[in-house]
PDB file with one MODEL, atoms N, CA, C and O in Angstrom:
MODEL        1
ATOM      1  N   UNK A   1     -32.515  10.550 -28.445  1.00  0.00           N
ATOM      2  CA  UNK A   1     -31.502  10.216 -27.446  1.00  0.00           C
ATOM      3  C   UNK A   1     -32.184   9.604 -26.218  1.00  0.00           C
ATOM      4  O   UNK A   1     -33.200  10.114 -25.747  1.00  0.00           O
ATOM      5  N   UNK A   2     -31.630   8.532 -25.718  1.00  0.00           N
ATOM      6  CA  UNK A   2     -32.139   7.893 -24.508  1.00  0.00           C
ATOM      7  C   UNK A   2     -31.552   8.607 -23.302  1.00  0.00           C
ATOM      8  O   UNK A   2     -30.336   8.754 -23.180  1.00  0.00           O
ATOM      9  N   UNK A   3     -32.421   9.042 -22.426  1.00  0.00           N
ATOM     10  CA  UNK A   3     -31.956   9.738 -21.220  1.00  0.00           C
ATOM     11  C   UNK A   3     -31.620   8.716 -20.141  1.00  0.00           C
ATOM     12  O   UNK A   3     -32.368   7.766 -19.910  1.00  0.00           O
ATOM     13  N   UNK A   4     -30.514   8.923 -19.502  1.00  0.00           N
ATOM     14  CA  UNK A   4     -30.111   8.033 -18.419  1.00  0.00           C
ATOM     15  C   UNK A   4     -30.696   8.534 -17.107  1.00  0.00           C
ATOM     16  O   UNK A   4     -31.134   9.680 -17.008  1.00  0.00           O
ATOM     17  N   UNK A   5     -30.698   7.682 -16.121  1.00  0.00           N
ATOM     18  CA  UNK A   5     -31.157   8.088 -14.791  1.00  0.00           C
ATOM     19  C   UNK A   5     -30.324   9.263 -14.283  1.00  0.00           C
ATOM     20  O   UNK A   5     -30.851  10.183 -13.658  1.00  0.00           O
ATOM     21  N   UNK A   6     -29.027   9.224 -14.554  1.00  0.00           N
ATOM     22  CA  UNK A   6     -28.131  10.307 -14.134  1.00  0.00           C
ATOM     23  C   UNK A   6     -28.545  11.631 -14.767  1.00  0.00           C
ATOM     24  O   UNK A   6     -28.603  12.651 -14.081  1.00  0.00           O
ATOM     25  N   UNK A   7     -28.829  11.626 -16.051  1.00  0.00           N
ATOM     26  CA  UNK A   7     -29.255  12.851 -16.737  1.00  0.00           C
ATOM     27  C   UNK A   7     -30.578  13.365 -16.174  1.00  0.00           C
ATOM     28  O   UNK A   7     -30.773  14.572 -16.030  1.00  0.00           O
ATOM     29  N   UNK A   8     -31.470  12.454 -15.861  1.00  0.00           N
ATOM     30  CA  UNK A   8     -32.749  12.860 -15.281  1.00  0.00           C
ATOM     31  C   UNK A   8     -32.549  13.503 -13.909  1.00  0.00           C
ATOM     32  O   UNK A   8     -33.186  14.507 -13.591  1.00  0.00           O
ATOM     33  N   UNK A   9     -31.670  12.927 -13.106  1.00  0.00           N
ATOM     34  CA  UNK A   9     -31.379  13.517 -11.794  1.00  0.00           C
ATOM     35  C   UNK A   9     -30.809  14.927 -11.946  1.00  0.00           C
ATOM     36  O   UNK A   9     -31.186  15.841 -11.213  1.00  0.00           O
ATOM     37  N   UNK A  10     -29.906  15.089 -12.899  1.00  0.00           N
ATOM     38  CA  UNK A  10     -29.307  16.411 -13.136  1.00  0.00           C
ATOM     39  C   UNK A  10     -30.353  17.442 -13.537  1.00  0.00           C
ATOM     40  O   UNK A  10     -30.224  18.618 -13.198  1.00  0.00           O
ATOM     41  N   UNK A  11     -31.372  17.020 -14.246  1.00  0.00           N
ATOM     42  CA  UNK A  11     -32.440  17.922 -14.656  1.00  0.00           C
ATOM     43  C   UNK A  11     -33.296  18.376 -13.484  1.00  0.00           C
ATOM     44  O   UNK A  11     -33.922  19.435 -13.536  1.00  0.00           O
ATOM     45  N   UNK A  12     -33.321  17.559 -12.411  1.00  0.00           N
ATOM     46  CA  UNK A  12     -34.258  17.818 -11.323  1.00  0.00           C
ATOM     47  C   UNK A  12     -33.666  18.373 -10.039  1.00  0.00           C
ATOM     48  O   UNK A  12     -34.388  18.947  -9.224  1.00  0.00           O
ATOM     49  N   UNK A  13     -32.378  18.211  -9.849  1.00  0.00           N
ATOM     50  CA  UNK A  13     -31.786  18.714  -8.605  1.00  0.00           C
ATOM     51  C   UNK A  13     -30.272  18.811  -8.722  1.00  0.00           C
ATOM     52  O   UNK A  13     -29.666  18.290  -9.658  1.00  0.00           O
ATOM     53  N   UNK A  14     -29.689  19.480  -7.766  1.00  0.00           N
ATOM     54  CA  UNK A  14     -28.231  19.567  -7.671  1.00  0.00           C
ATOM     55  C   UNK A  14     -27.736  18.269  -7.057  1.00  0.00           C
ATOM     56  O   UNK A  14     -28.261  17.820  -6.038  1.00  0.00           O
ATOM     57  N   UNK A  15     -26.730  17.666  -7.670  1.00  0.00           N
ATOM     58  CA  UNK A  15     -26.154  16.439  -7.138  1.00  0.00           C
ATOM     59  C   UNK A  15     -24.929  16.780  -6.292  1.00  0.00           C
ATOM     60  O   UNK A  15     -24.179  17.706  -6.599  1.00  0.00           O
ATOM     61  N   UNK A  16     -24.749  16.021  -5.237  1.00  0.00           N
ATOM     62  CA  UNK A  16     -23.658  16.255  -4.295  1.00  0.00           C
ATOM     63  C   UNK A  16     -22.531  15.275  -4.582  1.00  0.00           C
ATOM     64  O   UNK A  16     -22.742  14.064  -4.644  1.00  0.00           O
ATOM     65  N   UNK A  17     -21.332  15.819  -4.756  1.00  0.00           N
ATOM     66  CA  UNK A  17     -20.122  15.030  -4.991  1.00  0.00           C
ATOM     67  C   UNK A  17     -19.451  14.752  -3.653  1.00  0.00           C
ATOM     68  O   UNK A  17     -19.552  15.556  -2.726  1.00  0.00           O
ATOM     69  N   UNK A  18     -18.771  13.623  -3.550  1.00  0.00           N
ATOM     70  CA  UNK A  18     -18.062  13.318  -2.308  1.00  0.00           C
ATOM     71  C   UNK A  18     -17.014  14.393  -2.009  1.00  0.00           C
ATOM     72  O   UNK A  18     -16.814  15.311  -2.805  1.00  0.00           O
ATOM     73  N   UNK A  19     -16.362  14.277  -0.880  1.00  0.00           N
ATOM     74  CA  UNK A  19     -15.432  15.316  -0.437  1.00  0.00           C
ATOM     75  C   UNK A  19     -13.976  14.979  -0.640  1.00  0.00           C
ATOM     76  O   UNK A  19     -13.610  14.292  -1.594  1.00  0.00           O
ATOM     77  N   UNK A  20     -13.152  15.462   0.257  1.00  0.00           N
ATOM     78  CA  UNK A  20     -11.701  15.342   0.158  1.00  0.00           C
ATOM     79  C   UNK A  20     -11.236  13.942   0.554  1.00  0.00           C
ATOM     80  O   UNK A  20     -11.133  13.623   1.739  1.00  0.00           O
ATOM     81  N   UNK A  21     -10.960  13.120  -0.440  1.00  0.00           N
ATOM     82  CA  UNK A  21     -10.556  11.735  -0.194  1.00  0.00           C
ATOM     83  C   UNK A  21      -9.257  11.675   0.615  1.00  0.00           C
ATOM     84  O   UNK A  21      -9.141  10.871   1.540  1.00  0.00           O
ATOM     85  N   UNK A  22      -8.301  12.506   0.279  1.00  0.00           N
ATOM     86  CA  UNK A  22      -7.020  12.495   0.988  1.00  0.00           C
ATOM     87  C   UNK A  22      -7.170  12.776   2.476  1.00  0.00           C
ATOM     88  O   UNK A  22      -6.499  12.155   3.300  1.00  0.00           O
ATOM     89  N   UNK A  23      -8.036  13.696   2.814  1.00  0.00           N
ATOM     90  CA  UNK A  23      -8.283  14.022   4.222  1.00  0.00           C
ATOM     91  C   UNK A  23      -8.896  12.838   4.947  1.00  0.00           C
ATOM     92  O   UNK A  23      -8.511  12.527   6.074  1.00  0.00           O
ATOM     93  N   UNK A  24      -9.840  12.184   4.308  1.00  0.00           N
ATOM     94  CA  UNK A  24     -10.473  11.018   4.924  1.00  0.00           C
ATOM     95  C   UNK A  24      -9.471   9.874   5.087  1.00  0.00           C
ATOM     96  O   UNK A  24      -9.472   9.184   6.106  1.00  0.00           O
ATOM     97  N   UNK A  25      -8.635   9.679   4.102  1.00  0.00           N
ATOM     98  CA  UNK A  25      -7.626   8.611   4.189  1.00  0.00           C
ATOM     99  C   UNK A  25      -6.700   8.850   5.369  1.00  0.00           C
ATOM    100  O   UNK A  25      -6.317   7.900   6.053  1.00  0.00           O
ATOM    101  N   UNK A  26      -6.335  10.092   5.620  1.00  0.00           N
ATOM    102  CA  UNK A  26      -5.441  10.391   6.740  1.00  0.00           C
ATOM    103  C   UNK A  26      -6.066  10.041   8.083  1.00  0.00           C
ATOM    104  O   UNK A  26      -5.346   9.770   9.043  1.00  0.00           O
ATOM    105  N   UNK A  27      -7.390  10.044   8.167  1.00  0.00           N
ATOM    106  CA  UNK A  27      -8.064   9.617   9.404  1.00  0.00           C
ATOM    107  C   UNK A  27      -7.809   8.147   9.682  1.00  0.00           C
ATOM    108  O   UNK A  27      -7.636   7.751  10.834  1.00  0.00           O
ATOM    109  N   UNK A  28      -7.784   7.337   8.633  1.00  0.00           N
ATOM    110  CA  UNK A  28      -7.622   5.890   8.778  1.00  0.00           C
ATOM    111  C   UNK A  28      -6.170   5.444   8.664  1.00  0.00           C
ATOM    112  O   UNK A  28      -5.800   4.385   9.171  1.00  0.00           O
ATOM    113  N   UNK A  29      -5.365   6.236   8.013  1.00  0.00           N
ATOM    114  CA  UNK A  29      -3.979   5.855   7.749  1.00  0.00           C
ATOM    115  C   UNK A  29      -3.089   7.095   7.878  1.00  0.00           C
ATOM    116  O   UNK A  29      -2.587   7.610   6.878  1.00  0.00           O
ATOM    117  N   UNK A  30      -2.894   7.576   9.125  1.00  0.00           N
ATOM    118  CA  UNK A  30      -2.082   8.788   9.315  1.00  0.00           C
ATOM    119  C   UNK A  30      -0.685   8.633   8.718  1.00  0.00           C
ATOM    120  O   UNK A  30      -0.020   7.617   8.916  1.00  0.00           O
ATOM    121  N   UNK A  31      -0.259   9.646   7.993  1.00  0.00           N
ATOM    122  CA  UNK A  31       1.068   9.636   7.397  1.00  0.00           C
ATOM    123  C   UNK A  31       1.175   8.804   6.137  1.00  0.00           C
ATOM    124  O   UNK A  31       2.271   8.632   5.603  1.00  0.00           O
ATOM    125  N   UNK A  32       0.081   8.293   5.662  1.00  0.00           N
ATOM    126  CA  UNK A  32       0.075   7.467   4.451  1.00  0.00           C
ATOM    127  C   UNK A  32       0.607   8.289   3.273  1.00  0.00           C
ATOM    128  O   UNK A  32       0.049   9.333   2.934  1.00  0.00           O
ATOM    129  N   UNK A  33       1.666   7.819   2.666  1.00  0.00           N
ATOM    130  CA  UNK A  33       2.299   8.561   1.570  1.00  0.00           C
ATOM    131  C   UNK A  33       1.827   8.114   0.195  1.00  0.00           C
ATOM    132  O   UNK A  33       2.038   8.823  -0.789  1.00  0.00           O
ATOM    133  N   UNK A  34       1.199   6.960   0.111  1.00  0.00           N
ATOM    134  CA  UNK A  34       0.766   6.436  -1.177  1.00  0.00           C
ATOM    135  C   UNK A  34      -0.638   5.853  -1.011  1.00  0.00           C
ATOM    136  O   UNK A  34      -0.813   4.637  -0.924  1.00  0.00           O
ATOM    137  N   UNK A  35      -1.622   6.731  -0.969  1.00  0.00           N
ATOM    138  CA  UNK A  35      -2.983   6.289  -0.661  1.00  0.00           C
ATOM    139  C   UNK A  35      -3.558   5.343  -1.707  1.00  0.00           C
ATOM    140  O   UNK A  35      -4.439   4.546  -1.384  1.00  0.00           O
ATOM    141  N   UNK A  36      -3.091   5.406  -2.939  1.00  0.00           N
ATOM    142  CA  UNK A  36      -3.602   4.501  -3.973  1.00  0.00           C
ATOM    143  C   UNK A  36      -3.244   3.045  -3.683  1.00  0.00           C
ATOM    144  O   UNK A  36      -3.936   2.136  -4.142  1.00  0.00           O
ATOM    145  N   UNK A  37      -2.186   2.818  -2.935  1.00  0.00           N
ATOM    146  CA  UNK A  37      -1.813   1.459  -2.562  1.00  0.00           C
ATOM    147  C   UNK A  37      -2.878   0.825  -1.662  1.00  0.00           C
ATOM    148  O   UNK A  37      -3.005  -0.399  -1.609  1.00  0.00           O
ATOM    149  N   UNK A  38      -3.636   1.658  -0.961  1.00  0.00           N
ATOM    150  CA  UNK A  38      -4.725   1.149  -0.126  1.00  0.00           C
ATOM    151  C   UNK A  38      -5.790   0.443  -0.966  1.00  0.00           C
ATOM    152  O   UNK A  38      -6.464  -0.464  -0.476  1.00  0.00           O
ATOM    153  N   UNK A  39      -5.945   0.851  -2.218  1.00  0.00           N
ATOM    154  CA  UNK A  39      -6.927   0.210  -3.097  1.00  0.00           C
ATOM    155  C   UNK A  39      -6.663  -1.288  -3.209  1.00  0.00           C
ATOM    156  O   UNK A  39      -7.591  -2.084  -3.357  1.00  0.00           O
ATOM    157  N   UNK A  40      -5.390  -1.659  -3.138  1.00  0.00           N
ATOM    158  CA  UNK A  40      -4.977  -3.058  -3.274  1.00  0.00           C
ATOM    159  C   UNK A  40      -4.803  -3.722  -1.914  1.00  0.00           C
ATOM    160  O   UNK A  40      -5.294  -4.828  -1.691  1.00  0.00           O
ATOM    161  N   UNK A  41      -4.105  -3.047  -1.008  1.00  0.00           N
ATOM    162  CA  UNK A  41      -3.745  -3.667   0.266  1.00  0.00           C
ATOM    163  C   UNK A  41      -4.820  -3.561   1.344  1.00  0.00           C
ATOM    164  O   UNK A  41      -4.920  -4.433   2.207  1.00  0.00           O
ATOM    165  N   UNK A  42      -5.625  -2.496   1.301  1.00  0.00           N
ATOM    166  CA  UNK A  42      -6.677  -2.291   2.309  1.00  0.00           C
ATOM    167  C   UNK A  42      -7.928  -1.706   1.673  1.00  0.00           C
ATOM    168  O   UNK A  42      -8.333  -0.593   2.009  1.00  0.00           O
ATOM    169  N   UNK A  43      -8.543  -2.448   0.756  1.00  0.00           N
ATOM    170  CA  UNK A  43      -9.740  -1.919   0.090  1.00  0.00           C
ATOM    171  C   UNK A  43     -10.888  -1.635   1.061  1.00  0.00           C
ATOM    172  O   UNK A  43     -11.777  -0.842   0.755  1.00  0.00           O
ATOM    173  N   UNK A  44     -10.869  -2.277   2.219  1.00  0.00           N
ATOM    174  CA  UNK A  44     -11.921  -2.034   3.213  1.00  0.00           C
ATOM    175  C   UNK A  44     -11.901  -0.585   3.711  1.00  0.00           C
ATOM    176  O   UNK A  44     -12.946  -0.034   4.058  1.00  0.00           O
ATOM    177  N   UNK A  45     -10.713   0.033   3.748  1.00  0.00           N
ATOM    178  CA  UNK A  45     -10.617   1.438   4.159  1.00  0.00           C
ATOM    179  C   UNK A  45     -11.297   2.321   3.122  1.00  0.00           C
ATOM    180  O   UNK A  45     -12.091   3.195   3.469  1.00  0.00           O
ATOM    181  N   UNK A  46     -10.990   2.094   1.863  1.00  0.00           N
ATOM    182  CA  UNK A  46     -11.580   2.889   0.787  1.00  0.00           C
ATOM    183  C   UNK A  46     -13.087   2.673   0.748  1.00  0.00           C
ATOM    184  O   UNK A  46     -13.845   3.626   0.568  1.00  0.00           O
ATOM    185  N   UNK A  47     -13.523   1.439   0.913  1.00  0.00           N
ATOM    186  CA  UNK A  47     -14.949   1.123   0.931  1.00  0.00           C
ATOM    187  C   UNK A  47     -15.658   1.840   2.075  1.00  0.00           C
ATOM    188  O   UNK A  47     -16.754   2.373   1.898  1.00  0.00           O
ATOM    189  N   UNK A  48     -15.032   1.850   3.243  1.00  0.00           N
ATOM    190  CA  UNK A  48     -15.629   2.525   4.408  1.00  0.00           C
ATOM    191  C   UNK A  48     -15.758   4.023   4.150  1.00  0.00           C
ATOM    192  O   UNK A  48     -16.784   4.619   4.478  1.00  0.00           O
ATOM    193  N   UNK A  49     -14.743   4.631   3.573  1.00  0.00           N
ATOM    194  CA  UNK A  49     -14.792   6.061   3.273  1.00  0.00           C
ATOM    195  C   UNK A  49     -15.923   6.348   2.286  1.00  0.00           C
ATOM    196  O   UNK A  49     -16.678   7.303   2.465  1.00  0.00           O
ATOM    197  N   UNK A  50     -16.039   5.528   1.254  1.00  0.00           N
ATOM    198  CA  UNK A  50     -17.128   5.707   0.288  1.00  0.00           C
ATOM    199  C   UNK A  50     -18.481   5.581   0.980  1.00  0.00           C
ATOM    200  O   UNK A  50     -19.394   6.359   0.707  1.00  0.00           O
ATOM    201  N   UNK A  51     -18.610   4.615   1.863  1.00  0.00           N
ATOM    202  CA  UNK A  51     -19.866   4.433   2.606  1.00  0.00           C
ATOM    203  C   UNK A  51     -20.182   5.654   3.459  1.00  0.00           C
ATOM    204  O   UNK A  51     -21.340   6.064   3.551  1.00  0.00           O
ATOM    205  N   UNK A  52     -19.164   6.236   4.081  1.00  0.00           N
ATOM    206  CA  UNK A  52     -19.379   7.428   4.902  1.00  0.00           C
ATOM    207  C   UNK A  52     -19.882   8.594   4.055  1.00  0.00           C
ATOM    208  O   UNK A  52     -20.753   9.347   4.490  1.00  0.00           O
ATOM    209  N   UNK A  53     -19.341   8.743   2.858  1.00  0.00           N
ATOM    210  CA  UNK A  53     -19.818   9.812   1.979  1.00  0.00           C
ATOM    211  C   UNK A  53     -21.260   9.566   1.543  1.00  0.00           C
ATOM    212  O   UNK A  53     -22.052  10.505   1.471  1.00  0.00           O
ATOM    213  N   UNK A  54     -21.605   8.322   1.254  1.00  0.00           N
ATOM    214  CA  UNK A  54     -22.978   7.990   0.871  1.00  0.00           C
ATOM    215  C   UNK A  54     -23.918   8.269   2.044  1.00  0.00           C
ATOM    216  O   UNK A  54     -24.989   8.848   1.862  1.00  0.00           O
ATOM    217  N   UNK A  55     -23.515   7.857   3.242  1.00  0.00           N
ATOM    218  CA  UNK A  55     -24.325   8.105   4.442  1.00  0.00           C
ATOM    219  C   UNK A  55     -24.511   9.601   4.690  1.00  0.00           C
ATOM    220  O   UNK A  55     -25.538  10.022   5.222  1.00  0.00           O
ATOM    221  N   UNK A  56     -23.515  10.404   4.304  1.00  0.00           N
ATOM    222  CA  UNK A  56     -23.587  11.853   4.487  1.00  0.00           C
ATOM    223  C   UNK A  56     -24.420  12.534   3.400  1.00  0.00           C
ATOM    224  O   UNK A  56     -24.676  13.736   3.474  1.00  0.00           O
ATOM    225  N   UNK A  57     -24.848  11.758   2.381  1.00  0.00           N
ATOM    226  CA  UNK A  57     -25.716  12.323   1.362  1.00  0.00           C
ATOM    227  C   UNK A  57     -25.098  12.538   0.002  1.00  0.00           C
ATOM    228  O   UNK A  57     -25.732  13.139  -0.865  1.00  0.00           O
ATOM    229  N   UNK A  58     -23.885  12.069  -0.218  1.00  0.00           N
ATOM    230  CA  UNK A  58     -23.258  12.236  -1.533  1.00  0.00           C
ATOM    231  C   UNK A  58     -23.983  11.384  -2.566  1.00  0.00           C
ATOM    232  O   UNK A  58     -24.355  10.240  -2.307  1.00  0.00           O
ATOM    233  N   UNK A  59     -24.172  11.975  -3.746  1.00  0.00           N
ATOM    234  CA  UNK A  59     -24.785  11.263  -4.866  1.00  0.00           C
ATOM    235  C   UNK A  59     -23.730  10.649  -5.777  1.00  0.00           C
ATOM    236  O   UNK A  59     -23.974   9.632  -6.425  1.00  0.00           O
ATOM    237  N   UNK A  60     -22.561  11.273  -5.821  1.00  0.00           N
ATOM    238  CA  UNK A  60     -21.495  10.859  -6.732  1.00  0.00           C
ATOM    239  C   UNK A  60     -20.258  10.551  -5.903  1.00  0.00           C
ATOM    240  O   UNK A  60     -19.826  11.369  -5.091  1.00  0.00           O
ATOM    241  N   UNK A  61     -19.691   9.372  -6.110  1.00  0.00           N
ATOM    242  CA  UNK A  61     -18.499   8.945  -5.384  1.00  0.00           C
ATOM    243  C   UNK A  61     -17.371   8.766  -6.392  1.00  0.00           C
ATOM    244  O   UNK A  61     -17.508   8.035  -7.372  1.00  0.00           O
ATOM    245  N   UNK A  62     -16.262   9.438  -6.139  1.00  0.00           N
ATOM    246  CA  UNK A  62     -15.097   9.306  -7.010  1.00  0.00           C
ATOM    247  C   UNK A  62     -14.212   8.159  -6.532  1.00  0.00           C
ATOM    248  O   UNK A  62     -14.261   7.759  -5.369  1.00  0.00           O
ATOM    249  N   UNK A  63     -13.420   7.652  -7.433  1.00  0.00           N
ATOM    250  CA  UNK A  63     -12.501   6.579  -7.062  1.00  0.00           C
ATOM    251  C   UNK A  63     -11.219   7.176  -6.475  1.00  0.00           C
ATOM    252  O   UNK A  63     -10.928   8.358  -6.658  1.00  0.00           O
ATOM    253  N   UNK A  64     -10.477   6.356  -5.784  1.00  0.00           N
ATOM    254  CA  UNK A  64      -9.209   6.761  -5.176  1.00  0.00           C
ATOM    255  C   UNK A  64      -8.080   6.461  -6.154  1.00  0.00           C
ATOM    256  O   UNK A  64      -7.312   5.521  -5.951  1.00  0.00           O
ATOM    257  N   UNK A  65      -7.980   7.254  -7.209  1.00  0.00           N
ATOM    258  CA  UNK A  65      -6.968   6.965  -8.235  1.00  0.00           C
ATOM    259  C   UNK A  65      -6.222   8.210  -8.705  1.00  0.00           C
ATOM    260  O   UNK A  65      -5.665   8.221  -9.803  1.00  0.00           O
ATOM    261  N   UNK A  66      -6.207   9.251  -7.886  1.00  0.00           N
ATOM    262  CA  UNK A  66      -5.576  10.506  -8.285  1.00  0.00           C
ATOM    263  C   UNK A  66      -4.141  10.306  -8.755  1.00  0.00           C
ATOM    264  O   UNK A  66      -3.730  10.895  -9.755  1.00  0.00           O
ATOM    265  N   UNK A  67      -3.378   9.481  -8.046  1.00  0.00           N
ATOM    266  CA  UNK A  67      -1.974   9.238  -8.398  1.00  0.00           C
ATOM    267  C   UNK A  67      -1.730   7.804  -8.862  1.00  0.00           C
ATOM    268  O   UNK A  67      -0.627   7.277  -8.717  1.00  0.00           O
ATOM    269  N   UNK A  68      -2.748   7.187  -9.412  1.00  0.00           N
ATOM    270  CA  UNK A  68      -2.611   5.803  -9.884  1.00  0.00           C
ATOM    271  C   UNK A  68      -2.148   5.790 -11.334  1.00  0.00           C
ATOM    272  O   UNK A  68      -2.829   5.260 -12.212  1.00  0.00           O
ATOM    273  N   UNK A  69      -0.996   6.373 -11.569  1.00  0.00           N
ATOM    274  CA  UNK A  69      -0.389   6.358 -12.909  1.00  0.00           C
ATOM    275  C   UNK A  69       1.027   5.793 -12.787  1.00  0.00           C
ATOM    276  O   UNK A  69       1.630   5.828 -11.715  1.00  0.00           O
ATOM    277  N   UNK A  70       1.536   5.285 -13.877  1.00  0.00           N
ATOM    278  CA  UNK A  70       2.901   4.718 -13.849  1.00  0.00           C
ATOM    279  C   UNK A  70       3.920   5.760 -13.397  1.00  0.00           C
ATOM    280  O   UNK A  70       4.831   5.451 -12.629  1.00  0.00           O
ATOM    281  N   UNK A  71       3.768   6.973 -13.865  1.00  0.00           N
ATOM    282  CA  UNK A  71       4.736   8.030 -13.521  1.00  0.00           C
ATOM    283  C   UNK A  71       4.692   8.324 -12.027  1.00  0.00           C
ATOM    284  O   UNK A  71       5.734   8.355 -11.373  1.00  0.00           O
ATOM    285  N   UNK A  72       3.501   8.540 -11.483  1.00  0.00           N
ATOM    286  CA  UNK A  72       3.381   8.846 -10.052  1.00  0.00           C
ATOM    287  C   UNK A  72       3.835   7.679  -9.185  1.00  0.00           C
ATOM    288  O   UNK A  72       4.524   7.872  -8.184  1.00  0.00           O
ATOM    289  N   UNK A  73       3.450   6.481  -9.569  1.00  0.00           N
ATOM    290  CA  UNK A  73       3.792   5.309  -8.766  1.00  0.00           C
ATOM    291  C   UNK A  73       5.255   4.901  -8.901  1.00  0.00           C
ATOM    292  O   UNK A  73       5.779   4.194  -8.040  1.00  0.00           O
ATOM    293  N   UNK A  74       5.916   5.333  -9.961  1.00  0.00           N
ATOM    294  CA  UNK A  74       7.345   5.042 -10.117  1.00  0.00           C
ATOM    295  C   UNK A  74       8.148   5.637  -8.971  1.00  0.00           C
ATOM    296  O   UNK A  74       9.180   5.088  -8.584  1.00  0.00           O
ATOM    297  N   UNK A  75       7.687   6.748  -8.430  1.00  0.00           N
ATOM    298  CA  UNK A  75       8.366   7.376  -7.293  1.00  0.00           C
ATOM    299  C   UNK A  75       8.357   6.471  -6.066  1.00  0.00           C
ATOM    300  O   UNK A  75       9.189   6.630  -5.173  1.00  0.00           O
ATOM    301  N   UNK A  76       7.436   5.535  -6.015  1.00  0.00           N
ATOM    302  CA  UNK A  76       7.336   4.584  -4.900  1.00  0.00           C
ATOM    303  C   UNK A  76       7.838   3.200  -5.302  1.00  0.00           C
ATOM    304  O   UNK A  76       7.740   2.248  -4.528  1.00  0.00           O
ATOM    305  N   UNK A  77       8.383   3.091  -6.530  1.00  0.00           N
ATOM    306  CA  UNK A  77       8.843   1.803  -7.033  1.00  0.00           C
ATOM    307  C   UNK A  77       7.686   0.873  -7.380  1.00  0.00           C
ATOM    308  O   UNK A  77       7.847  -0.347  -7.380  1.00  0.00           O
ATOM    309  N   UNK A  78       6.518   1.447  -7.676  1.00  0.00           N
ATOM    310  CA  UNK A  78       5.323   0.646  -7.920  1.00  0.00           C
ATOM    311  C   UNK A  78       4.669   0.956  -9.259  1.00  0.00           C
ATOM    312  O   UNK A  78       3.466   0.751  -9.423  1.00  0.00           O
ATOM    313  N   UNK A  79       5.433   1.438 -10.200  1.00  0.00           N
ATOM    314  CA  UNK A  79       4.885   1.801 -11.502  1.00  0.00           C
ATOM    315  C   UNK A  79       4.099   0.687 -12.154  1.00  0.00           C
ATOM    316  O   UNK A  79       3.094   0.945 -12.815  1.00  0.00           O
ATOM    317  N   UNK A  80       4.544  -0.561 -11.978  1.00  0.00           N
ATOM    318  CA  UNK A  80       3.861  -1.705 -12.602  1.00  0.00           C
ATOM    319  C   UNK A  80       2.515  -2.012 -11.938  1.00  0.00           C
ATOM    320  O   UNK A  80       1.711  -2.749 -12.508  1.00  0.00           O
ATOM    321  N   UNK A  81       2.257  -1.469 -10.760  1.00  0.00           N
ATOM    322  CA  UNK A  81       0.984  -1.720 -10.073  1.00  0.00           C
ATOM    323  C   UNK A  81      -0.054  -0.634 -10.335  1.00  0.00           C
ATOM    324  O   UNK A  81      -1.179  -0.732  -9.846  1.00  0.00           O
ATOM    325  N   UNK A  82       0.298   0.386 -11.086  1.00  0.00           N
ATOM    326  CA  UNK A  82      -0.605   1.521 -11.306  1.00  0.00           C
ATOM    327  C   UNK A  82      -1.947   1.083 -11.898  1.00  0.00           C
ATOM    328  O   UNK A  82      -2.996   1.564 -11.470  1.00  0.00           O
ATOM    329  N   UNK A  83      -1.922   0.191 -12.860  1.00  0.00           N
ATOM    330  CA  UNK A  83      -3.157  -0.283 -13.469  1.00  0.00           C
ATOM    331  C   UNK A  83      -4.076  -0.951 -12.461  1.00  0.00           C
ATOM    332  O   UNK A  83      -5.284  -0.714 -12.458  1.00  0.00           O
ATOM    333  N   UNK A  84      -3.503  -1.781 -11.609  1.00  0.00           N
ATOM    334  CA  UNK A  84      -4.289  -2.454 -10.570  1.00  0.00           C
ATOM    335  C   UNK A  84      -4.873  -1.452  -9.595  1.00  0.00           C
ATOM    336  O   UNK A  84      -6.017  -1.593  -9.163  1.00  0.00           O
ATOM    337  N   UNK A  85      -4.095  -0.447  -9.248  1.00  0.00           N
ATOM    338  CA  UNK A  85      -4.576   0.567  -8.312  1.00  0.00           C
ATOM    339  C   UNK A  85      -5.783   1.319  -8.858  1.00  0.00           C
ATOM    340  O   UNK A  85      -6.687   1.694  -8.112  1.00  0.00           O
ATOM    341  N   UNK A  86      -5.781   1.530 -10.154  1.00  0.00           N
ATOM    342  CA  UNK A  86      -6.861   2.288 -10.791  1.00  0.00           C
ATOM    343  C   UNK A  86      -8.141   1.477 -10.920  1.00  0.00           C
ATOM    344  O   UNK A  86      -9.228   2.048 -11.003  1.00  0.00           O
ATOM    345  N   UNK A  87      -8.026   0.144 -10.937  1.00  0.00           N
ATOM    346  CA  UNK A  87      -9.208  -0.684 -11.174  1.00  0.00           C
ATOM    347  C   UNK A  87      -9.692  -1.460  -9.972  1.00  0.00           C
ATOM    348  O   UNK A  87     -10.777  -2.039 -10.018  1.00  0.00           O
ATOM    349  N   UNK A  88      -8.929  -1.491  -8.904  1.00  0.00           N
ATOM    350  CA  UNK A  88      -9.346  -2.242  -7.700  1.00  0.00           C
ATOM    351  C   UNK A  88     -10.411  -1.503  -6.941  1.00  0.00           C
ATOM    352  O   UNK A  88     -10.877  -1.983  -5.908  1.00  0.00           O
TER     353      UNK A  88
ENDMDL
END
């Protein structure tokens, strides 16, 4: 089996995962009800949050796609944009 860099890191130390994305989004977009829409309309906000986590020492950054599904986005009338939200 070929070991990946990620597997090697796991063998040598504890990796730090980013934090509460929703909390960070509220700093930049108070009252934001559909944070996944930011992936499309304001990707610079998501990028900045990811950069802040990296600067704070996070090794692993998650994407902002918790509610980027057709079912969740249908509540906002955006079910057809769910795929874009997940990949932007």
